[in-house]
N, C-alpha and C positions, 0 to 999 in steps of 0.2 A: 471776470470769468469767477466763479467758484467751481473748482475741479474736485467731482463725487468719485466712491468706492461705493457700487451697490451688493450689497451679501445678500444673497437670495433673491439675485435679478428674473428667476422664472415665477416665481408669484407672484400671489396678488397683488400684494404689496410692491414688491418688484417690479413685475412689468405696467404699474401705474406710474411706480420715479421714471422709470424709462421713460414713458409716454411724456410726463411732464417735464423731464431735459428737451425732448424732441420740441414739445413747443415753445421751449424758453433757451434755444441754443445759443439765443447771446450773450444770456447767465449761465448758464449750467452746459459742462462738459464730463462727461464720463469718462473715468481714466484707468477703473477695476471693477471688475464683472465675477460674481463668483456662485455658484450653486452645488446643490447636493450631486442630484441625478442628471438632471436634464440639460446634458452637454448641446446636443442639437439646440435646441433653444437657445443657450448663451451663447452659442457660437454666432445666429443667426444677427443675435443682439450687437453683438462685437465688429460682426460685418459692416452694419448698417450704422453705429455711431465711432468707428475706425478704434476700437480698443485693442489695445496690446496684452494687458495682464491681467490672467485669466487663474483661476482657480476651481475645482473642485471637490469636493469635500467626501465622495465615495472614491475611498484609494483602490478598490477593485476596477475601477475604469480604468486607471490608469495603463492596464495589460490588454483595453480593447483597440478594436482599428479606430477609432475616433480621438484618439488619443494626441495619433499623428496632428489632427485636425486642429488641436487645443497648441500643438506647437507651433504648428504653420501661421498659426491666426498669430499668435503671439511673438515671431519671427524673431530677431538678434535683439530687437533692443524694449521686448518684450517679457516681461517676467509670468512663469509660469506654474504650476505644479498641482499636485491631486494628497489630499488629505485635508485633515483640519489645520495643519500646521499653515499649509500653504493659505487657505481661506485668511488665517488670521494676519500671516504675512501680507496681505494685501494693506489692512491699516496701518501699516508704517510706508507706505510707499512714499516719498520727500514731497513728491507734485500734491497727491491727496492733501485739500482741506476738508470735508466733509465725508463719514461713513454714513450710510443708510445702512442699519443695521436690519435685515427684513428675514433674518435668520427663525426656523420656526423652533421650538421647545429651550430647554437648558443648554444646548450647545452654542445659543447666542450670548450667554454670558460671557465666554472667556473674550470673543471678538469685542463687545461692549468694553471691558478692562482695556484689554492693550491699546485699543483705538483714543482714553481719555490718556491712558500712559503715553499714548504716544505725543500726546498733547492735540489732537484732533477733534474738530466739533462732532457730537456722535448724534444722530438723527436716529433716533430708537423706535420702533415699530416690534421687537422683541420682546415681549412682558415679561420674560422669565428673568432679563437683567437684574429688574428690581424689585421682582417678586425672591426669588432666591439671593442678590448677591448686592444689591440693594445698599446693606451696612460697609459695603468697598466700591460700589459706585458713584454712592455721593457725593463722600470726601474725596475722589479723585477729578467728579465735576466741579467741584468749587474750588481746586488747585489749577485746571485748567479755565477756570473766569478769571480766577488771580491773574493767570500769567496774560489774558485774552485783554484785561483792564491793562495792565502794566506795559504793554508791547503796543496798544492804542487802537487793535481790531477787535472789541468789543463795540457796540454801538452806544452811542453818546449818553443815553438815557434808557432806563427799562433792566433787564435781566445780560447777563456779559453774552448769554447763548449758546454755552460747551454743550450742555445738552438740551436738544428739543426735540418735543413730545411729536410722537408723529399718532397715534390713537386717537381717536378724532375725539374720543370725551377728552384725554388730558391736554389736547389741543386746544380745545377750546375753555378748557381752565385756564388754560396758560394765557391766552388771550385776555380774556373778562379781567384776571388779574394782572394784566399792563396796566401801569399809573397807580396801581391802588397799594395800601399798604395790609402786609399781612394782620399786621395788629387789631386793624379793623375788621376783619374776613370771619365771622360768625361759624361756617357750616359749608361746604362743597355738595354739593348736588350732581350725584354722576349716574345718569340717566341708560335706562335699559330699552329694549325692543319689547322683551319678552318674550323671544324668540318663537319659533312655531308651537310650543306648544302654552302659550299663554292661557290661564285662564280654564286649565286641566288642572285634576286631582292628584293626588301621588297614584290610585287606584286605577287611573286611567293610564297611567305609564308602565304597565307592566310589560307589554309585545311590542313595544317601541322597537322598530328597525333602523339600519343605519339613514335607509335615505331617506326615513320621514324626519329624522333629524339634525337630517341637510340641509332642509329646506327652509331658509332661513327667509323672513317676510320682506326686508327689506335690504337688506345688505349681499355682496356677494363678496364671500371670504374662505378661504380654505378651508379643508376636511375638521384638521384639528380646531381651531374656533369656531367654526360654524355646530361643532359638538359641545365646545365650552359654552357657545351662546344663550345654546338650548338650555343645559344643564344650570343657567347663570353661573357656573365658572369663572367664565370671561367676567363679569362683574365682580366677583371675588378678588381676581388677580387684580386687577385694576382700581381695587379700593388700595389696594395693600401700593401697587404703584403711587397712586395720587398722594399717599402718606409718606414716601419719600419724596418725591418729587416736589410737594408743597410742604415740607414740614409740616405736618398737618396731624394732630392727634385722631385715631379713630374715631374717639364720641362725638369725633365734627364732620365727619366723612358719613355721609347717607345714599342712600342708591333708589331712585323712583323710576317707575315704569313706566317708557313715553313711549307708545306702541306706533305713534309715525315716522320715531328717528329725526323728527325735525330740529327738536331741539338736540342737541351733541353735550352738556351737559352745564351749569346751571352754578355760578358761585352768590354765597349770602353774606351781608354786609352785619357791621352788627346796631346801624339804623334802620333793618327790616329789607332794605333796599334787595332784589336780587338784580345780577348779570345772567344774563340768557344765552348765551350763542345757538345760535341759531345758521343752518344750512342745505343744502340737496343735499343727499343720499351719497356722495361721491368721494370715496377718498383720496382723490388727488388735489383735494382743497385742501387737509392737513397735511396731506404730503409735500404741495408749493410751500405752504406757510413755512414749512419748517427747514425748506430751504433757500427761503425769499428775508428769512428775518432780516433785519427789521422793517425790511420792506414789505409790500404788498403787489402782487401784479396782477396781470389781467388774469379774471376766473378762467382756470379751465373748464367749464363746464356752463352751463346755463344757469341762472341766477336762480332763487327760490323766489316762486311766483305765489304770496302771498292770496293773490285773490283765489287763486287754485287749491289754496292749502286745507281747509276745509278749519272744522276743530281740534285740539287740541287737548289730549286726554291724558291725564297722569292716576298710576296706581301704586299702591305700598307692592314692595316685590314680594311673592310669596314663597316662604322660606321652609314651612314646611313640607309644602311637594317640592320646591328646589333644594334642598340641602347641600348642597354644595357652595353659597354662597355664606354659609355661615360659619360652615367650616371654614372657607379661605380666613375669615372675618377672625374666627377663633386662632386660626395659627399667624398671622399679622398679628395678633392683639401679643399673644404669646412673645414673637418675635424670635431672633435667637435663629435657630437651625430648622426651624419647625416649619415655616414657609417652602427652605429647601426641597424637605423629605414632602409636603402634601402636594408640592409643583410636581414632582418625579410620579408619585404614586397616582397623579389622574394622568399623566403622560402614559404611563402603561395603561390604566384603566381603560381612558379613551381607545388607543392602539386596540387593545383587545375588544371592545366592541363594535369598534368600524370594520375589523375583520370576523366579526363573528362572532367571539367566540368569548363573549361577556356580554352580559346586560346593560339596561341604559340604567336599572336603578341600582345596578352593581356596582354603577361609577363612583356613585357617594359612599356607597357601602365599605369599597375597597381603598379610598380615600381617608375614612373615617378609622380604617383599621390599621392602618399604615399611621396617623398623627399618635390614635391610642400605644400603639408602638412606642412611635421615640421618646414619645412623655414620660410611658413607666421607664425607658433605659437613661431620659435625664436629656434634657435640650443644654444644647452650647452655645454660647459667644459665639457670631462670627469671627475667626481670623484668617481666614485665607480660602483661593480657589480650590487648593490642592484639599483643605477640610471638606468643602462643599462639594467635591468632585468623589471623596469617598461618601459623604451620607447620601448623594442620589443614587451612587451604584448599590447601597444597602436597602436604599428605598425602595427601589425597583426592583429589586430580588424578593424582597420582602411583598413589594404589592401583585408581586407575578404570584405567590402562594395564595392572595387573596381575592384574585379575580374569579367574581359568581358568574 
């Protein structure tokens, strides 16, 4: 039995994780739940799964009536609290084996860091943990891998599994690499659907509204990730993640548009062979593999029917129109603290667009302005969470002045 803490349990990834647990209750048990504001939904999950350890990120809710329901659900044996400290405290629960980090944005970095510091398995859906803090997270993951091998809790063959990616793209690459030597990998292919504006040019995007940008053609995701997918920033973040996760130089990571979203990513080898990971467009598949590794359990969804799939299309990403992809690749290539400020600027610009306070094309313009400002001041080597938090705050303030 694997005992799981789910951070961000009421979001898209979180609710699907809870569903995977429900379908495999003989293998999985939830021991902790955390949300930012949707306390009522979290309480419904806690009651359904008898969870006593609860945390709410928004401290302001501690003074509201629903706080008493959180306390009542926790009871005498549970841990409960409000604020990010309470959320992070859940990852240290002695009974927890795996932490699913489905928090949105840079706030998830601290939770990932403390999960690995506590020696737990990190099932990671929070892109920013690696984009912002990959230089801190990956050495910790290597240390936990070594501890798992020494303790005999790692699989007999394959990766030790301290850090399991939940992104469909990285989960696909992870599986394609099983049993392979990294020395024989010549390229990672990260696939993109192309988003709702595939085929359009920059001149067509001037008046795009949030409602239009949120209509993803194949995936059902949260608002922020949906906007990132439409701008291709999501692919830029995934390229940076892949660099850290798989120790791959940026010139060996390519993005290809695959509109059907049937191929979740591919690995090309030195002999010209290519492994592609195909599957239904349902995030419960990569979530389940992250929790079941090294085993495979019965599929939580209908398998892909190749007789109905039809054709598979491929196209290069249009980085002239969707400039966020190249901005992210540039930030990743420079490295250091530049991805941190790039990510913070993007979060501010996307939030402004969703609030109809900034334009769609202004997202890339805002990100570029903050990147340029940080490069002028001098990119730093990543040294600590505190350093990244300070630069994140600086980048957000700078970005707010650059929203257009």
